[in-house]
Backbone bond lengths (Angstrom), bond angles and torsions (degrees), N, CA, C in turn:
res aa  C-N    CA-C-N  psi(-1)  N-CA   C-N-CA  omega(-1)  CA-C   N-CA-C  phi
1 M - - - 1.481 - - 1.503 111.42 -
2 P 1.330 121.39 170.69 1.448 124.79 -177.45 1.581 105.34 -67.21
3 A 1.337 111.33 173.39 1.472 119.45 172.94 1.446 111.98 -70.63
4 D 1.390 121.48 168.55 1.405 123.21 176.48 1.476 112.28 -54.33
5 P 1.367 120.13 145.76 1.425 121.14 176.40 1.459 116.17 -60.25
6 P 1.396 121.53 141.50 1.378 121.90 -177.33 1.570 107.77 -74.26
7 E 1.351 112.15 165.04 1.466 115.50 173.49 1.557 112.49 -64.78
8 V 1.351 115.09 113.68 1.541 113.61 -178.93 1.525 104.60 -131.45
9 D 1.315 116.52 160.98 1.398 124.27 -177.92 1.490 114.59 -61.61
10 S 1.309 119.77 -30.20 1.352 127.95 -177.86 1.486 112.72 -133.24
11 E 1.365 122.54 124.28 1.429 123.52 179.61 1.540 107.34 -66.72
12 A 1.283 115.39 -43.95 1.448 121.06 -179.73 1.618 110.22 -56.01
13 A 1.145 112.10 -39.31 1.560 119.91 178.22 1.539 108.34 -58.98
14 Y 1.282 113.26 -47.00 1.507 115.66 -177.21 1.474 108.33 -66.23
15 W 1.400 119.63 -45.18 1.450 121.79 -177.27 1.506 112.94 -63.46
16 R 1.243 114.66 -35.83 1.507 122.58 -179.17 1.499 109.42 -66.74
17 E 1.344 113.73 -44.32 1.488 118.16 173.72 1.504 112.72 -60.34
18 F 1.291 117.08 -43.79 1.455 118.96 -176.40 1.484 108.34 -68.15
19 L 1.392 123.17 -48.44 1.404 130.60 -174.98 1.446 116.69 -61.26
20 T 1.445 111.63 -33.04 1.526 119.18 -179.23 1.612 113.47 -98.35
21 K 1.259 113.98 -31.63 1.538 116.80 178.33 1.467 110.70 -104.90
22 G 1.243 117.00 -36.28 1.436 124.04 176.10 1.582 114.83 67.71
23 D 1.291 112.02 -169.62 1.397 125.63 179.78 1.504 111.80 -108.69
24 G 1.312 121.55 117.56 1.477 123.96 -175.89 1.521 111.97 -62.08
25 A 1.281 119.20 -42.68 1.443 122.49 173.15 1.455 114.07 -56.02
26 E 1.321 117.07 -45.10 1.481 120.03 -177.72 1.492 108.44 -66.94
27 R 1.306 119.08 -40.82 1.495 123.07 -177.21 1.606 105.43 -63.39
28 R 1.382 117.92 -42.17 1.429 114.44 -173.86 1.601 109.43 -71.00
29 L 1.353 117.91 -31.35 1.423 121.09 178.18 1.506 111.58 -63.22
30 R 1.386 113.25 -43.98 1.386 117.81 179.30 1.550 113.35 -63.35
31 M 1.282 117.82 -38.26 1.405 121.06 176.39 1.500 113.58 -63.59
32 L 1.349 116.04 -29.94 1.349 123.42 177.40 1.590 109.24 -76.73
33 F 1.279 118.50 -53.43 1.433 121.37 -174.60 1.533 113.87 -59.09
34 K 1.322 109.83 -37.23 1.516 111.38 -174.08 1.475 115.57 -62.99
35 H 1.367 115.57 -13.94 1.444 123.62 -176.47 1.572 111.32 -91.75
36 I 1.353 111.75 -15.55 1.502 114.96 -179.49 1.540 110.14 -90.91
37 P 1.400 113.69 127.20 1.493 114.18 -176.89 1.541 107.56 -69.61
38 S 1.310 115.76 157.92 1.513 131.45 -1.37 1.448 107.41 -143.28
39 D 1.368 110.94 172.73 1.450 121.49 175.61 1.492 112.84 -66.11
40 P 1.388 118.24 152.75 1.443 127.88 -0.78 1.498 113.12 -74.28
41 R 1.278 113.76 159.66 1.502 121.13 -179.62 1.543 113.37 -141.40
42 C 1.216 116.85 163.01 1.384 124.67 176.88 1.516 115.55 -53.41
43 S 1.356 122.82 124.05 1.447 123.59 -168.35 1.620 104.06 -76.00
44 L 1.276 122.29 -11.81 1.468 121.62 -179.66 1.547 111.51 -97.92
45 C 1.326 113.08 -62.13 1.449 115.96 -173.68 1.637 114.42 -100.41
46 A 1.334 114.39 0.68 1.518 121.27 172.10 1.559 111.36 69.70
47 A 1.428 117.91 14.28 1.465 115.27 171.07 1.400 119.62 -64.37
48 P 1.357 123.50 127.36 1.432 121.93 -169.92 1.602 108.94 -78.21
49 F 1.298 107.74 147.36 1.484 114.95 -178.93 1.465 113.22 -104.36
50 K 1.275 114.43 -3.40 1.525 123.35 176.26 1.507 110.30 -136.83
51 G 1.390 116.17 169.19 1.409 122.65 177.16 1.575 110.49 81.12
52 P 1.313 114.81 -175.91 1.493 123.13 -166.15 1.531 109.49 -63.60
53 G 1.336 119.61 -24.45 1.466 119.54 -178.07 1.519 111.41 -83.01
54 A 1.240 117.15 -18.68 1.573 118.58 -169.11 1.548 110.98 -59.43
55 P 1.413 118.84 -45.95 1.417 111.10 -177.46 1.574 117.86 -64.89
56 F 1.336 117.23 -22.33 1.390 121.42 177.31 1.608 105.24 -77.73
57 M 1.271 116.72 -37.81 1.539 116.69 174.28 1.485 111.93 -58.56
58 R 1.271 113.34 -46.87 1.596 115.71 177.28 1.498 109.79 -57.13
59 L 1.299 122.77 -44.04 1.385 126.32 179.15 1.602 114.42 -55.00
60 M 1.344 113.48 -34.16 1.370 126.37 178.07 1.558 112.94 -81.30
61 G 1.352 117.69 -9.33 1.383 121.06 -177.90 1.524 115.05 91.34
62 K 1.373 113.89 15.69 1.431 123.49 -177.35 1.438 113.68 -108.88
63 G 1.356 119.08 31.08 1.459 120.93 170.50 1.533 108.49 -69.69
64 Q 1.372 110.91 169.81 1.458 117.47 -179.82 1.448 111.59 -66.14
65 S 1.383 116.84 132.51 1.487 121.67 -175.78 1.664 106.18 -72.96
66 P 1.356 116.15 126.58 1.454 114.14 170.65 1.422 118.49 -62.23
67 Q 1.469 117.50 -26.35 1.447 123.27 179.14 1.521 114.22 -78.45
68 Q 1.272 118.00 -36.05 1.460 124.38 -175.88 1.580 104.33 -137.70
69 P 1.254 123.46 87.48 1.497 127.89 -174.80 1.567 110.73 -60.67
70 R 1.350 121.12 -12.36 1.453 119.97 176.40 1.533 111.96 -86.91
71 T 1.284 118.95 -7.26 1.460 120.75 175.40 1.543 109.57 -122.68
72 C 1.325 111.52 164.65 1.458 118.56 173.02 1.499 114.92 -84.72
73 T 1.243 122.28 162.35 1.454 123.07 -171.72 1.595 108.23 -63.83
74 M 1.359 119.47 -38.66 1.311 121.03 -178.35 1.590 116.68 -64.13
75 C 1.369 107.59 -43.75 1.543 116.41 177.61 1.514 110.12 -68.09
76 F 1.300 119.51 -42.43 1.418 121.42 -179.86 1.532 109.22 -62.43
77 N 1.343 120.68 -48.07 1.426 122.50 179.86 1.527 113.11 -52.42
78 W 1.422 109.34 -46.23 1.492 115.12 -178.48 1.519 111.28 -64.11
79 V 1.288 116.19 -42.71 1.446 121.33 177.83 1.511 114.46 -59.49
80 A 1.326 115.59 -45.12 1.389 124.54 -179.97 1.584 114.07 -65.32
81 A 1.344 111.52 -35.87 1.404 113.19 175.07 1.441 121.76 -75.15
82 Q 1.387 114.66 -32.34 1.531 120.66 179.52 1.543 110.09 -85.36
83 H 1.272 118.73 -43.13 1.447 121.24 175.35 1.578 112.02 46.98
84 G 1.311 113.80 63.37 1.493 116.03 178.88 1.564 110.93 -139.28
85 G 1.283 120.25 -177.54 1.340 124.23 174.49 1.589 111.13 -176.82
86 A 1.341 116.43 -179.64 1.418 123.74 -179.08 1.485 111.62 -159.19
87 E 1.405 111.56 160.43 1.540 114.51 171.29 1.515 109.88 -82.13
88 I 1.351 115.22 129.14 1.448 120.56 178.69 1.508 109.47 -138.26
89 E 1.268 115.26 158.00 1.501 114.91 169.89 1.480 109.25 -80.28
90 A 1.289 117.03 136.71 1.480 119.28 -178.31 1.596 107.61 -147.57
91 T 1.236 115.37 169.36 1.436 118.35 175.75 1.541 108.00 -113.11
92 M 1.286 121.40 129.51 1.442 125.00 -179.21 1.479 110.20 -108.58
93 L 1.275 116.21 144.16 1.538 124.80 173.88 1.419 107.92 -131.11
94 F 1.401 114.00 123.54 1.530 126.09 170.64 1.474 107.27 -113.93
95 A 1.285 117.53 133.43 1.476 127.37 178.22 1.390 112.77 -126.91
96 D 1.345 124.71 123.56 1.451 129.66 -173.50 1.456 113.31 -125.75
97 I 1.378 112.32 128.49 1.506 112.91 170.73 1.483 112.67 -68.30
98 R 1.333 118.46 128.36 1.405 119.12 -172.64 1.539 104.28 -90.57
99 G 1.323 113.44 140.51 1.495 122.24 175.52 1.514 108.41 67.93
100 S 1.253 123.47 33.25 1.470 126.84 -172.86 1.563 104.18 -61.94
101 T 1.303 119.88 -47.29 1.456 122.91 -177.00 1.556 111.99 -51.83
102 T 1.308 114.53 -48.69 1.446 122.95 173.69 1.486 116.46 -56.13
103 I 1.351 109.64 -48.73 1.533 118.87 177.63 1.543 108.78 -60.68
104 A 1.303 121.97 -43.01 1.448 123.48 -175.93 1.491 106.98 -68.33
105 E 1.377 115.11 -35.25 1.478 116.83 -176.00 1.577 111.45 -60.03
106 G 1.416 111.85 -35.00 1.462 112.90 -179.00 1.428 118.33 -94.00
107 M 1.372 117.36 16.90 1.455 118.40 177.36 1.534 107.41 -134.42
108 T 1.413 115.74 167.31 1.352 120.93 176.28 1.520 107.44 -72.35
109 P 1.315 121.28 161.49 1.479 119.59 173.29 1.499 113.12 -57.16
110 L 1.324 116.07 -41.79 1.443 125.01 -177.83 1.554 110.21 -60.05
111 A 1.354 115.82 -45.67 1.449 120.34 -177.32 1.524 105.56 -71.91
112 F 1.272 123.06 -35.56 1.500 121.60 179.83 1.490 108.51 -68.34
113 R 1.323 120.00 -38.98 1.426 123.37 177.74 1.620 109.91 -62.54
114 S 1.324 116.96 -37.57 1.346 116.39 177.72 1.576 114.74 -68.97
115 L 1.293 108.80 -34.15 1.555 116.48 174.67 1.521 110.13 -60.40
116 L 1.342 118.84 -48.00 1.424 122.20 177.32 1.469 113.22 -62.98
117 D 1.220 118.81 -40.33 1.453 124.69 175.77 1.483 113.60 -57.65
118 R 1.313 113.41 -42.71 1.579 120.14 176.78 1.482 106.98 -66.47
119 F 1.323 120.21 -46.06 1.502 120.25 179.60 1.459 109.77 -64.68
120 Y 1.348 124.41 -43.45 1.497 124.29 174.41 1.495 113.11 -50.63
121 T 1.369 112.27 -48.35 1.476 117.14 -177.60 1.482 114.79 -65.67
122 V 1.324 115.15 -42.81 1.555 113.72 176.41 1.444 115.11 -72.75
123 A 1.348 116.47 -33.51 1.488 116.74 175.38 1.580 111.36 -65.84
124 T 1.310 115.24 -43.33 1.541 115.65 -179.99 1.552 106.73 -61.53
125 R 1.227 123.70 -44.37 1.412 123.03 179.19 1.566 118.90 -56.64
126 V 1.345 113.09 -46.76 1.529 119.72 -178.67 1.554 109.58 -70.76
127 V 1.407 114.14 -30.79 1.515 114.65 173.61 1.527 115.98 -66.73
128 F 1.420 113.21 -45.70 1.440 118.19 177.54 1.549 112.44 -66.43
129 D 1.347 119.50 -36.40 1.374 125.00 176.09 1.504 110.75 -54.40
130 E 1.302 117.83 -32.69 1.550 120.89 -174.63 1.555 106.48 -107.56
131 D 1.332 116.39 21.99 1.519 122.19 169.63 1.592 108.40 62.58
132 G 1.324 114.38 37.34 1.502 120.34 177.29 1.537 110.29 -98.82
133 L 1.181 114.60 178.17 1.492 124.37 176.18 1.530 115.87 -126.42
134 V 1.317 111.32 116.60 1.535 118.07 176.77 1.516 107.61 -65.05
135 D 1.325 121.03 108.83 1.493 121.75 177.00 1.475 108.69 -73.58
136 K 1.473 114.31 -54.89 1.448 112.88 -177.34 1.539 105.40 -166.80
137 F 1.367 117.23 163.30 1.434 120.04 162.01 1.528 107.63 -110.91
138 V 1.371 115.53 135.14 1.461 119.78 -176.28 1.502 105.96 -123.92
139 G 1.446 118.92 92.44 1.445 119.98 -171.00 1.445 114.02 57.74
140 D 1.264 119.92 -115.13 1.463 118.06 179.18 1.520 121.41 -97.61
141 E 1.399 109.78 22.56 1.518 117.11 -173.67 1.515 109.16 -122.54
142 L 1.271 114.10 137.69 1.520 122.98 170.83 1.579 108.54 -96.03
143 V 1.315 114.88 140.80 1.386 123.37 173.06 1.524 106.01 -124.28
144 A 1.305 121.84 116.72 1.374 128.09 178.59 1.521 116.69 -129.17
145 L 1.315 118.79 152.50 1.490 120.56 -174.98 1.456 105.92 -134.17
146 F 1.338 110.40 144.56 1.538 122.56 177.11 1.550 104.60 -126.68
147 F 1.338 116.00 117.05 1.509 119.19 179.53 1.473 110.64 -143.94
148 P 1.308 118.73 167.09 1.546 121.49 -168.67 1.488 113.62 -56.32
149 L 1.326 116.66 -34.93 1.464 117.95 -173.80 1.557 112.82 -56.31
150 F 1.325 117.47 -43.03 1.369 127.52 -177.97 1.526 114.55 -104.16
151 S 1.290 114.26 -41.08 1.504 120.56 -170.78 1.582 114.90 -95.43
152 G 1.407 116.27 -15.34 1.417 117.14 -177.87 1.422 112.35 86.29
153 P 1.355 120.20 -176.94 1.461 126.45 -176.74 1.546 111.98 -67.06
154 D 1.373 117.27 -26.25 1.509 122.60 -177.42 1.476 110.25 -91.30
155 H 1.250 120.30 35.70 1.432 123.39 -174.42 1.719 110.29 -59.34
156 A 1.332 115.16 -36.48 1.388 115.44 -176.42 1.549 110.08 -68.74
157 A 1.407 121.06 -33.14 1.366 121.31 177.90 1.486 108.57 -69.91
158 K 1.244 120.51 -37.83 1.487 125.31 179.98 1.506 111.00 -65.67
159 G 1.424 115.60 -33.78 1.519 117.21 -178.87 1.482 107.54 -73.48
160 V 1.362 122.32 -36.47 1.498 125.68 179.48 1.523 103.85 -69.26
161 A 1.327 120.14 -41.50 1.517 119.92 -177.76 1.484 109.58 -63.19
162 A 1.288 118.39 -38.64 1.473 120.71 -171.80 1.558 102.74 -73.66
163 A 1.380 121.46 -39.74 1.386 123.00 172.64 1.631 117.55 -51.91
164 R 1.294 108.61 -46.78 1.429 116.24 174.60 1.473 114.14 -59.86
165 A 1.336 113.52 -46.77 1.554 124.36 -177.52 1.644 107.43 -63.60
166 L 1.301 115.94 -37.53 1.437 117.53 -178.34 1.521 110.82 -68.96
167 L 1.398 121.10 -40.49 1.351 119.76 179.50 1.495 114.78 -72.41
168 E 1.435 115.53 -28.20 1.389 117.32 178.94 1.637 104.39 -79.74
169 A 1.287 121.62 -31.86 1.447 117.13 178.74 1.530 114.20 -72.67
170 T 1.230 115.40 -19.53 1.492 120.78 178.31 1.592 111.23 -96.10
171 G 1.260 112.02 10.83 1.512 115.13 168.13 1.532 119.77 94.88
172 H 1.441 115.74 2.14 1.446 119.64 -174.37 1.506 112.82 -65.05
173 A 1.229 121.65 -20.52 1.394 123.86 179.67 1.541 112.65 -99.49
174 D 1.375 119.84 7.44 1.440 124.92 -176.56 1.546 105.13 -92.73
175 P 1.386 115.01 142.65 1.436 119.33 179.00 1.526 112.20 -58.37
176 E 1.390 121.63 -33.03 1.479 124.26 -179.04 1.561 108.07 -82.53
177 G 1.225 116.19 -0.29 1.560 113.45 175.48 1.548 110.27 91.03
178 P 1.389 115.37 169.55 1.535 119.20 -177.51 1.454 112.54 -75.86
179 W 1.441 111.41 154.66 1.516 111.76 173.37 1.452 108.17 -89.45
180 V 1.238 125.84 -7.88 1.377 128.06 162.90 1.537 108.88 -144.92
181 P 1.313 121.77 134.36 1.382 126.90 -177.88 1.565 108.90 -85.47
182 V 1.390 111.91 125.92 1.501 118.29 -172.70 1.546 110.11 -133.23
183 G 1.294 111.69 132.96 1.545 118.75 168.16 1.491 112.97 -108.80
184 V 1.302 124.07 146.31 1.346 127.82 -171.71 1.571 114.02 -131.58
185 G 1.284 114.05 136.87 1.545 119.59 176.88 1.631 107.20 -118.94
186 V 1.283 114.60 135.46 1.561 118.92 176.33 1.562 104.73 -130.00
187 H 1.300 113.39 132.52 1.433 120.43 173.11 1.450 117.41 -143.17
188 T 1.339 122.71 140.51 1.478 124.24 -179.83 1.535 106.28 -112.26
189 G 1.389 114.64 129.25 1.417 120.39 -176.82 1.436 115.02 -173.04
190 L 1.425 116.06 179.47 1.437 115.96 -179.91 1.497 108.65 -79.48
191 T 1.354 117.50 136.59 1.519 121.50 173.68 1.543 107.47 -146.58
192 W 1.306 113.47 153.26 1.426 121.13 175.10 1.458 108.94 -90.88
193 Y 1.405 115.61 121.94 1.489 119.89 179.88 1.427 109.83 -125.09
194 G 1.333 116.33 133.45 1.593 122.83 179.68 1.440 111.24 171.04
195 A 1.276 115.48 -158.68 1.462 128.30 -176.36 1.460 112.20 -89.89
196 V 1.304 116.77 128.63 1.470 120.65 176.96 1.536 106.67 -128.32
197 G 1.424 117.14 161.72 1.371 119.01 -176.00 1.528 111.28 85.41
198 Q 1.385 115.32 -178.50 1.428 118.38 -178.35 1.578 106.83 -141.13
199 G 1.330 112.71 150.01 1.518 118.00 177.74 1.400 115.21 58.97
200 D 1.383 121.95 -130.77 1.382 129.85 177.90 1.471 110.67 -67.67
201 Q 1.192 119.98 -13.17 1.574 122.29 -173.30 1.569 106.06 -97.90
202 T 1.283 119.53 6.21 1.489 124.14 -178.05 1.566 108.64 -72.80
203 E 1.389 118.07 136.70 1.359 121.53 171.98 1.517 108.50 -149.48
204 L 1.293 117.44 158.35 1.453 123.29 169.02 1.390 116.02 -88.25
205 T 1.318 120.46 129.95 1.527 122.93 -178.63 1.534 110.48 -157.90
206 A 1.291 112.69 170.87 1.498 116.35 179.02 1.549 107.44 -114.32
207 V 1.284 114.88 143.89 1.467 120.42 178.46 1.534 108.67 -134.65
208 G 1.334 117.66 159.71 1.431 122.73 173.63 1.566 109.54 127.63
209 D 1.319 114.33 172.92 1.422 123.92 -173.75 1.502 115.47 -61.61
210 A 1.398 118.43 -27.15 1.415 124.88 175.03 1.515 112.58 -63.72
211 M 1.357 115.52 -37.77 1.515 119.67 173.47 1.491 113.79 -65.46
212 N 1.365 117.30 -41.28 1.433 121.82 177.27 1.466 110.78 -63.39
213 T 1.341 123.01 -40.61 1.490 126.24 178.13 1.491 111.65 -59.23
214 T 1.397 113.78 -46.69 1.440 117.42 -174.44 1.521 107.80 -67.54
215 A 1.351 117.13 -42.58 1.472 115.83 174.62 1.529 118.47 -54.22
216 R 1.296 111.19 -44.24 1.461 119.28 175.79 1.603 112.45 -59.75
217 L 1.343 116.70 -38.32 1.489 121.31 177.83 1.505 108.56 -66.54
218 A 1.396 121.82 -40.78 1.450 119.44 -178.80 1.531 111.96 -70.60
219 S 1.393 116.14 -27.74 1.412 117.13 -179.84 1.575 111.14 -77.09
220 T 1.329 115.48 -17.40 1.475 121.20 -178.91 1.511 113.35 -95.47
221 A 1.333 116.02 -25.31 1.462 122.03 -177.08 1.508 109.02 -61.94
222 H 1.288 118.42 142.11 1.562 124.97 171.04 1.503 109.85 -77.25
223 A 1.272 120.49 164.09 1.373 124.39 173.21 1.473 111.25 -59.99
224 G 1.324 116.45 132.00 1.494 117.95 -176.51 1.515 116.20 79.47
225 E 1.376 116.40 13.39 1.471 124.45 -175.25 1.590 110.98 -118.89
226 I 1.260 117.24 136.12 1.525 120.88 168.43 1.506 104.96 -114.69
227 L 1.349 118.01 120.57 1.369 127.93 171.47 1.554 106.49 -92.46
228 V 1.281 121.39 118.05 1.402 128.15 -179.19 1.559 107.56 -117.27
229 T 1.309 115.72 124.94 1.450 120.56 172.21 1.567 108.87 -60.69
230 T 1.433 116.24 148.54 1.406 115.99 176.95 1.467 115.14 -64.03
231 A 1.367 120.35 -20.90 1.398 119.89 172.68 1.458 113.08 -67.19
232 A 1.351 114.18 -45.14 1.536 118.47 174.49 1.567 112.52 -58.98
233 A 1.305 113.13 -45.81 1.419 120.93 -170.71 1.553 107.03 -64.99
234 A 1.323 115.92 -35.79 1.529 116.28 176.01 1.430 113.36 -68.18
235 A 1.380 115.44 -45.38 1.435 123.03 -179.43 1.553 110.91 -64.34
236 A 1.314 115.14 -27.01 1.532 116.66 179.40 1.436 110.99 -88.07
237 G 1.356 117.16 -8.02 1.534 114.90 179.70 1.495 111.81 79.22
238 L 1.378 119.23 25.39 1.457 117.54 177.78 1.383 116.17 -73.17
239 D 1.224 122.26 157.97 1.493 128.22 -178.43 1.556 108.01 -53.66
240 P 1.335 115.92 118.38 1.425 124.33 174.99 1.443 116.01 -60.45
241 G 1.257 115.79 -15.51 1.375 122.97 -176.17 1.567 113.74 -90.44
242 L 1.309 115.54 -1.87 1.514 121.57 175.84 1.519 108.53 -58.94
243 E 1.322 110.16 142.86 1.482 116.89 172.95 1.508 115.98 -61.23
244 R 1.346 116.31 127.54 1.408 119.93 -176.25 1.549 112.76 -99.31
245 R 1.273 123.19 142.93 1.475 124.81 173.62 1.528 109.29 -124.55
246 S 1.313 111.03 150.28 1.536 115.79 175.03 1.513 107.80 -109.28
247 L 1.316 120.51 119.92 1.443 127.08 -171.37 1.619 107.39 -110.39
248 E 1.347 107.87 138.30 1.518 112.92 170.07 1.554 108.76 -97.70
249 L 1.279 115.29 96.68 1.487 117.35 -176.84 1.518 110.05 -86.70
250 K 1.376 113.57 146.11 1.404 124.63 -178.54 1.459 108.52 -54.10
251 G 1.310 117.05 130.93 1.614 125.69 175.05 1.497 111.65 75.16
252 K 1.362 118.07 7.34 1.507 118.17 178.14 1.553 106.49 -111.16
253 Q 1.403 110.15 131.37 1.433 116.40 179.73 1.510 115.69 -72.50
254 L 1.266 119.38 -36.36 1.397 124.71 -177.57 1.566 109.33 -104.85
255 P 1.387 119.00 151.14 1.368 123.54 177.44 1.586 110.79 -63.77
256 T 1.292 119.18 148.54 1.480 123.32 178.68 1.581 107.59 -107.49
257 E 1.299 114.41 124.03 1.526 116.47 179.72 1.557 107.00 -90.01
258 V 1.354 109.63 134.75 1.437 114.41 -173.45 1.595 105.70 -142.75
259 V 1.296 113.55 159.87 1.459 125.89 166.86 1.568 108.13 -107.84
260 S 1.287 121.14 148.70 1.378 125.73 178.46 1.592 111.28 -112.27
261 I 1.336 111.43 128.55 1.514 116.59 174.42 1.461 109.34 -114.76
262 R 1.288 119.66 131.82 1.541 118.97 175.68 1.419 113.20 -117.17
263 V 1.273 119.08 145.47 1.385 127.60 173.35 1.429 108.66 -119.56
264 D 1.465 113.17 103.45 1.494 126.06 -170.97 1.464 107.04 -116.05
265 P 1.340 117.99 161.13 1.510 123.61 167.81 1.526 106.57 -62.55
266 P 1.408 116.12 146.65 1.477 118.48 175.29 1.573 108.39 -62.51
267 V 1.313 114.50 147.25 1.523 119.43 177.67 1.489 106.77 -84.00
268 A 1.314 110.61 129.40 1.431 120.16 179.34 1.500 113.20 -62.02
269 A 1.351 116.23 136.17 1.509 119.24 -176.88 1.445 111.40 -72.22
270 V 1.334 118.25 140.97 1.451 122.49 -176.14 1.536 104.46 -85.61
271 A 1.362 110.75 133.19 1.433 118.54 -176.99 1.484 110.45 -72.86
């Protein structure tokens, strides 16, 4: 991680600068680490915790943190020491397994756990492939972030690309159908990102209304569907001619304008 923040008039200004412009050396390391097998890996620097590269990562101080297994020891210690954050524009992706209660009802607990493990592995890979950050897995839901520090200025386009890749990787484009049904929500907006908690309970996460909006989109999306807010669609450069819908999301006072992207099996040609 970067050196300790310099003395500045505003802690928020420092964190905003770091999260939007970032540290060049840190980005280069992440680009390198993400190509070294294998998952799981640090959600910040992409250092692998397993596979042939893991012993070298541990020698560098980048073994899996016992306090926060989603980060390496070096990243966790830096976050815990700095404990800051700022409001930034980011792209959020929530992906939800549709009908998970019914799916679990028809499987043994061990089989359902294996299904979730497979989903977690696939989801982590597609997020890292698009330079995103896995914020957390909550039961059957993925929460991922794309923001300038790691994803660059085109974070919205990368968020949409990750959503497409996730649906394809879960089989929604296969003729036989998906091996797990997933709906996705993508939104671009202002969020607060930084360290929350104290001591060993410190973690990096995002909070704010934009996160709530994205979660509602994912819970509304059908299997094989990506609901993208018009703000994210415009930032991602999606076709402005895509059909728009106005959704009444639970807990939201105003309608949310979205476009719908579907990943379906190819239609068989008529002889």
